[in-house]
C-alpha positions in Angstrom: 66.2 169.3 109.9 69.7 168.6 109.6 71.1 165.5 111.0 74.1 166.5 114.1 76.5 163.9 114.1 79.7 163.6 116.2 78.5 166.1 118.8 80.6 166.4 121.8 79.4 169.6 123.4 76.9 171.7 123.5 76.8 175.8 124.0 73.7 176.9 125.7 72.4 180.7 125.2 71.1 182.1 128.8 68.1 184.9 128.2 65.3 183.7 126.2 66.8 180.4 126.2 67.1 179.1 129.2 65.4 181.5 131.4 62.7 184.2 130.4 64.0 187.1 131.9 61.6 190.1 130.0 59.8 190.5 133.5 63.3 191.3 135.4 64.5 193.7 132.4 61.1 195.7 132.5 61.3 196.2 136.2 65.3 197.4 135.7 64.7 199.7 132.7 61.5 201.4 134.2 63.1 201.8 137.1 66.4 203.5 135.8 63.6 205.3 133.6 61.8 206.8 136.2 65.1 208.4 137.6 65.4 210.4 134.5 61.2 211.5 134.8 60.8 209.2 132.0 57.4 207.5 131.0 57.6 203.4 131.7 58.2 201.2 127.9 55.8 198.6 127.6 57.4 195.0 127.6 57.1 193.9 124.1 59.2 197.7 123.3 61.7 196.2 125.7 61.3 192.5 124.0 62.7 193.7 120.8 65.5 195.3 122.4 66.9 192.6 124.2 69.8 190.4 123.1 72.5 192.5 122.1 74.3 193.2 125.3 73.5 195.8 128.0 75.1 198.5 126.1 73.1 198.5 123.2 69.9 197.9 125.0 70.5 201.3 127.2 71.5 203.0 124.2 68.4 201.5 122.8 66.1 202.6 125.7 67.2 205.8 125.7 66.6 206.5 121.6 63.1 206.3 122.8 63.3 210.0 124.0 66.8 211.6 123.2 68.5 212.3 120.3 71.9 210.5 119.5 74.0 212.9 121.0 71.8 213.1 124.1 71.6 209.5 124.4 75.7 209.5 124.7 75.8 212.1 127.3 73.1 210.2 129.6 74.6 207.0 128.5 76.9 206.1 131.7 74.5 207.5 134.2 72.1 205.6 132.5 73.9 202.5 132.7 74.4 202.6 136.5 71.4 202.9 137.2 70.6 200.2 135.5 72.9 197.9 136.5 72.3 198.9 139.9 68.4 198.2 139.9 69.1 194.7 137.7 71.5 193.5 140.3 68.9 194.6 143.0 66.2 192.8 141.7 68.3 190.1 139.5 66.2 186.5 138.9 62.9 187.9 140.8 60.9 188.4 137.7 62.2 185.7 135.7 61.0 182.0 135.3 62.3 178.8 133.5 61.2 178.0 130.6 60.0 174.2 130.1 62.3 171.3 130.5 65.4 173.0 130.8 66.7 171.2 133.5 65.0 167.9 131.9 67.1 168.9 128.6 70.5 170.0 130.5 70.1 166.5 132.1 69.2 164.7 129.1 72.7 166.5 127.6 74.7 165.4 130.5 73.8 162.1 130.5 74.6 161.7 126.6 77.9 162.8 127.7 78.2 166.3 126.5 80.2 169.0 127.7 78.0 172.2 128.6 79.2 175.6 128.3 77.0 178.9 128.8 77.8 181.6 126.5 75.1 184.8 127.0 75.6 188.3 125.9 74.6 189.3 129.6 77.1 190.9 131.7 79.0 188.1 133.8 77.9 190.0 137.0 74.4 189.3 136.5 74.7 185.9 134.7 76.1 184.2 137.6 73.9 185.1 140.3 70.6 184.3 137.5 72.2 180.7 137.1 72.9 179.8 140.5 69.7 181.1 141.9 67.5 178.9 139.4 70.1 176.1 140.0 71.3 175.7 136.3 75.1 176.9 137.4 76.6 173.5 138.0 75.4 172.1 134.8 78.6 174.2 133.0 82.1 173.7 132.9 82.4 177.1 130.6 80.3 180.1 131.4 81.4 183.6 129.5 79.2 186.9 129.8 78.7 189.3 127.4 81.8 191.2 128.9 84.2 188.3 129.7 85.8 188.0 126.1 87.0 191.0 123.8 83.6 190.0 121.7 80.0 189.1 122.1 77.7 187.4 119.9 77.0 187.3 117.2 81.1 187.4 116.9 82.5 184.0 117.0 84.8 184.6 119.1 83.1 183.6 122.4 82.1 180.2 120.8 85.5 179.8 119.3 87.1 180.1 123.1 84.4 177.4 124.2 85.8 175.0 121.3 89.6 176.1 122.7 88.6 175.1 126.3 87.0 171.8 125.0 89.7 170.9 122.7 87.2 170.2 120.2 86.8 171.1 116.7 83.8 173.4 115.9 82.5 170.4 113.8 81.8 168.5 117.4 79.9 171.9 119.0 76.3 172.6 118.5 75.3 176.2 119.9 71.5 176.5 120.9 69.9 180.0 121.3 66.8 182.0 120.7 67.9 184.4 118.6 70.1 185.0 115.0 73.2 185.9 117.5 73.5 182.5 118.8 73.1 181.4 114.9 75.2 183.9 113.1 78.1 183.2 115.9 78.0 179.5 115.4 77.9 179.6 111.6 81.2 182.3 111.4 82.7 179.6 114.4 82.2 176.6 112.0 79.8 175.1 114.8 76.6 173.4 114.8 73.3 175.7 115.5 69.8 174.8 116.6 67.1 177.2 117.4 64.4 177.5 120.1 61.0 179.1 118.4 60.5 181.4 122.4 62.7 183.8 123.7 63.3 187.1 122.0 64.6 187.4 118.5 64.7 191.0 118.2 61.2 191.0 117.5 61.7 188.7 114.2 60.8 185.1 113.1 62.8 182.4 113.9 62.2 180.7 111.2 64.2 183.5 109.2 67.1 182.3 111.4 69.7 180.5 109.3 70.5 177.0 112.0 70.2 173.5 111.5 67.0 173.7 112.7 64.1 174.5 114.9 63.6 172.3 118.3 60.6 173.1 120.8 62.4 173.0 123.8 66.3 172.1 125.4 64.7 168.9 125.9 63.7 168.2 122.4 67.4 169.5 121.5 68.9 166.9 123.7 67.1 164.0 122.2 68.1 165.4 118.6 71.4 165.5 119.3 70.3 161.5 121.0 69.1 160.5 117.7 
């Protein structure tokens, strides 16, 4: 594993990194599909679709049953339905991964500034962070619709560097998917990968990062070494 030095801030992903939200996705997506008289999808199917933002997610969900033309025809109504159902159950079928609070506390103790950057819409992200008592750890929070671009584009990472007035080489991005590492690499930040979560059905060992850490607490200890 690469030795990280000079780190002053960490950018933490949300879904699949801090909170296991697949249960929320499962309930909201299948409630939307029921409105369209479509059969429910299995959790394993949905899990491989998560991570690239709600627009991509809903298009993939619709593509299980519709042609590309029909996907676009139904997209707006499906998105409205999905958002309504998701907001109604946000956080109720999700849980924290192990050592999330301990890891964030350890990073703060080390003096790191923390940002949460997620592709989840900000209207979903903020209530979830508050419900799971995570929101107060973060100086900056950006959702997938907060900026002009979302991960894997480097713009959110560079925005955090600018917010914190730090060089990218002083910032590490920690997440569960290739989106996080690709964005970090393109921005010039360090990248650490967690082995659980939702990496689009691909092995995390294939991600080009600076190492795999078992939990956020392990990540904090790595930054302390």
